VEXMI-644298 format. One record per residue (C-alpha): residue number from 1; residue in one letter; x, y, z. Coordinates in nm, 2 decimals, decimal comma, always signed. Example, Ala and Ser with C-alpha at 12.3 -4.5 7.8 and 13.67 -1.06 7.14 Angstrom:
! VEXMI-644298
(1 "A" (+1,23 -0,45 +0,78)),
(2 "S" (+1,37 -0,11 +0,71)),
***
This chain:
! VEXMI-644298
(1 "K" (+0,00 +0,00 +0,00)),
(2 "I" (+0,13 +0,34 -0,09)),
(3 "R" (+0,10 +0,62 +0,16)),
(4 "A" (-0,10 +0,93 +0,06)),
(5 "E" (+0,21 +1,15 +0,08)),
(6 "D" (+0,41 +0,91 -0,14)),
(7 "Q" (+0,12 +0,92 -0,40)),
(8 "Q" (+0,13 +1,30 -0,39)),
(9 "A" (+0,51 +1,30 -0,43)),
(10 "L" (+0,48 +1,06 -0,73)),
(11 "K" (+0,23 +1,29 -0,89)),
(12 "L" (+0,45 +1,60 -0,84)),
(13 "Q" (+0,76 +1,43 -0,97)),
(14 "T" (+0,60 +1,28 -1,28)),
(15 "L" (+0,41 +1,59 -1,40)),
(16 "A" (+0,53 +1,67 -1,75)),
(17 "A" (+0,62 +2,02 -1,85)),
(18 "P" (+0,40 +2,19 -2,10)),
(19 "A" (+0,44 +2,03 -2,45)),
(20 "D" (+0,61 +2,33 -2,60)),
(21 "T" (+0,87 +2,35 -2,33)),
(22 "G" (+0,91 +1,98 -2,23)),
(23 "P" (+1,25 +1,82 -2,23)),
(24 "A" (+1,36 +1,67 -2,56)),
(25 "V" (+1,43 +1,30 -2,52)),
(26 "P" (+1,57 +1,03 -2,75)),
(27 "P" (+1,30 +0,80 -2,90)),
(28 "M" (+1,21 +0,56 -2,62)),
(29 "L" (+0,92 +0,39 -2,80)),
(30 "N" (+0,93 +0,02 -2,73)),
(31 "K" (+1,28 +0,05 -2,57)),
(32 "R" (+1,31 -0,21 -2,29)),
(33 "V" (+1,44 -0,05 -1,97)),
(34 "L" (+1,52 -0,23 -1,65)),
(35 "V" (+1,47 -0,01 -1,34)),
(36 "V" (+1,64 -0,14 -1,02)),
(37 "D" (+1,58 +0,01 -0,68)),
(38 "D" (+1,49 -0,13 -0,34)),
(39 "H" (+1,24 +0,15 -0,27)),
(40 "K" (+0,90 +0,10 -0,44)),
(41 "L" (+0,83 +0,48 -0,48)),
(42 "N" (+1,16 +0,53 -0,66)),
(43 "R" (+1,08 +0,24 -0,90)),
(44 "M" (+0,73 +0,38 -0,96)),
(45 "V" (+0,86 +0,74 -1,03)),
(46 "A" (+1,12 +0,62 -1,28)),
(47 "S" (+0,88 +0,38 -1,44)),
(48 "E" (+0,61 +0,64 -1,49)),
(49 "M" (+0,86 +0,89 -1,65)),
(50 "L" (+0,99 +0,63 -1,89)),
(51 "K" (+0,65 +0,50 -1,98)),
(52 "K" (+0,54 +0,85 -2,07)),
(53 "W" (+0,81 +0,84 -2,33)),
(54 "G" (+0,70 +0,51 -2,47)),
(55 "A" (+0,94 +0,27 -2,29)),
(56 "Q" (+0,86 -0,08 -2,18)),
(57 "V" (+0,97 -0,09 -1,82)),
(58 "H" (+1,07 -0,40 -1,61)),
(59 "L" (+1,12 -0,35 -1,23)),
(60 "E" (+1,36 -0,53 -0,99)),
(61 "E" (+1,44 -0,47 -0,62)),
(62 "N" (+1,81 -0,54 -0,58)),
(63 "G" (+2,13 -0,60 -0,77)),
(64 "K" (+2,11 -0,98 -0,76)),
(65 "E" (+1,77 -0,97 -0,93)),
(66 "A" (+1,91 -0,72 -1,18)),
(67 "V" (+2,20 -0,94 -1,28)),
(68 "Q" (+1,96 -1,24 -1,33)),
(69 "A" (+1,73 -1,02 -1,53)),
(70 "C" (+2,01 -0,90 -1,76)),
(71 "V" (+2,14 -1,25 -1,82)),
(72 "S" (+1,79 -1,39 -1,90)),
(73 "E" (+1,66 -1,09 -2,11)),
(74 "R" (+1,79 -0,82 -2,33)),
(75 "Y" (+1,74 -0,46 -2,22)),
(76 "D" (+1,81 -0,13 -2,41)),
(77 "M" (+1,91 +0,04 -2,08)),
(78 "V" (+1,94 -0,02 -1,71)),
(79 "L" (+1,87 +0,24 -1,43)),
(80 "M" (+2,05 +0,10 -1,13)),
(81 "D" (+2,03 +0,23 -0,77)),
(82 "L" (+2,36 +0,20 -0,59)),
(83 "Q" (+2,26 +0,13 -0,23)),
(84 "M" (+2,05 -0,19 -0,22)),
(85 "P" (+2,03 -0,50 +0,00)),
(86 "E" (+2,17 -0,84 -0,11)),
(87 "M" (+2,39 -0,69 -0,39)),
(88 "D" (+2,46 -0,32 -0,44)),
(89 "G" (+2,45 -0,14 -0,77)),
(90 "Y" (+2,83 -0,12 -0,80)),
(91 "E" (+2,87 -0,50 -0,78)),
(92 "A" (+2,56 -0,56 -1,00)),
(93 "T" (+2,71 -0,33 -1,26)),
(94 "L" (+3,04 -0,51 -1,26)),
(95 "R" (+2,87 -0,84 -1,29)),
(96 "I" (+2,66 -0,73 -1,58)),
(97 "R" (+2,97 -0,59 -1,75)),
(98 "D" (+3,14 -0,93 -1,71)),
(99 "H" (+2,87 -1,09 -1,94)),
(100 "G" (+3,02 -1,03 -2,28)),
(101 "E" (+2,70 -1,05 -2,48)),
(102 "Y" (+2,51 -0,82 -2,24)),
(103 "G" (+2,80 -0,61 -2,11)),
(104 "G" (+2,74 -0,33 -2,36)),
(105 "T" (+2,40 -0,24 -2,23)),
(106 "P" (+2,39 +0,13 -2,11)),
(107 "I" (+2,37 +0,15 -1,73)),
(108 "V" (+2,28 +0,47 -1,55)),
(109 "A" (+2,37 +0,47 -1,18)),
(110 "M" (+2,12 +0,64 -0,94)),
(111 "T" (+2,18 +0,75 -0,58)),
(112 "A" (+2,02 +0,97 -0,32)),
(113 "N" (+2,35 +1,02 -0,15)),
(114 "A" (+2,50 +1,25 -0,41)),
(115 "M" (+2,84 +1,32 -0,27)),
(116 "K" (+3,16 +1,44 -0,43)),
(117 "G" (+3,33 +1,15 -0,60)),
(118 "D" (+3,01 +0,94 -0,64)),
(119 "R" (+3,00 +1,01 -1,02)),
(120 "E" (+3,36 +0,90 -1,06)),
(121 "A" (+3,30 +0,59 -0,86)),
(122 "C" (+3,00 +0,50 -1,06)),
(123 "L" (+3,18 +0,54 -1,39)),
(124 "A" (+3,48 +0,34 -1,26)),
(125 "A" (+3,24 +0,06 -1,17)),
(126 "G" (+3,12 +0,05 -1,54)),
(127 "A" (+2,82 +0,28 -1,54)),
(128 "D" (+2,77 +0,50 -1,84)),
(129 "E" (+2,60 +0,78 -1,66)),
(130 "Y" (+2,50 +0,90 -1,31)),
(131 "L" (+2,17 +1,04 -1,19)),
(132 "A" (+2,10 +1,19 -0,85)),
(133 "K" (+1,77 +1,11 -0,67)),
(134 "P" (+1,51 +1,23 -0,64)),
(135 "I" (+1,48 +1,18 -1,02)),
(136 "L" (+1,36 +1,49 -1,20)),
(137 "L" (+1,21 +1,47 -1,54)),
(138 "E" (+1,46 +1,72 -1,68)),
(139 "D" (+1,76 +1,53 -1,54)),
(140 "L" (+1,64 +1,20 -1,67)),
(141 "A" (+1,58 +1,36 -2,01)),
(142 "A" (+1,94 +1,50 -2,01)),
(143 "V" (+2,09 +1,16 -1,92)),
(144 "L" (+1,89 +0,99 -2,20)),
(145 "Q" (+2,03 +1,25 -2,44)),
(146 "R" (+2,38 +1,16 -2,34)),
(147 "V" (+2,34 +0,78 -2,33)),
(148 "K" (+2,30 +0,58 -2,65)),
(149 "V" (+1,98 +0,39 -2,56)),
(150 "G" (+1,96 +0,06 -2,76)),
(151 "R" (+2,05 -0,30 -2,75)),
(152 "G" (+2,42 -0,33 -2,70)),
(153 "G" (+2,45 +0,05 -2,65)),
(154 "A" (+2,36 +0,14 -3,01)),
(155 "Q" (+2,08 +0,39 -3,04)),
(156 "G" (+1,81 +0,28 -3,28)),
(157 "E" (+1,90 -0,09 -3,29)),
(158 "G" (+1,66 -0,37 -3,22)),
***
């Protein structure tokens, strides 16, 4: 069950800007995106934003589940929280990168503890980009512009 204040926060964070001033995003229609976060509200916020842009979203709760999902299915992009139980996002990213066939999938690291050095640590672990939480529509759009979203990291494939 989602608390009323969480529902309100979800509504506020996923409100789209007016059509003429909204952020430009790469085509996400039918792109398969894996969102990994141990907090349900964070998964819901990211999922709703991506779905508005036409993405097909799959959700997982921890790094261990993320690795299993990436080995069993192909994704065009992964949004990966860093601080999770069972297996954190750093370890999950490294393990996904170790799978040759799936290792090229773009991974965007997410964290609420945006501290100096976090971005560099994320990139060193194999993430393609870094996104601070709470996720804002404009920030996600900017990251999607920088990351080549597509199977194997090539935008427009598959």
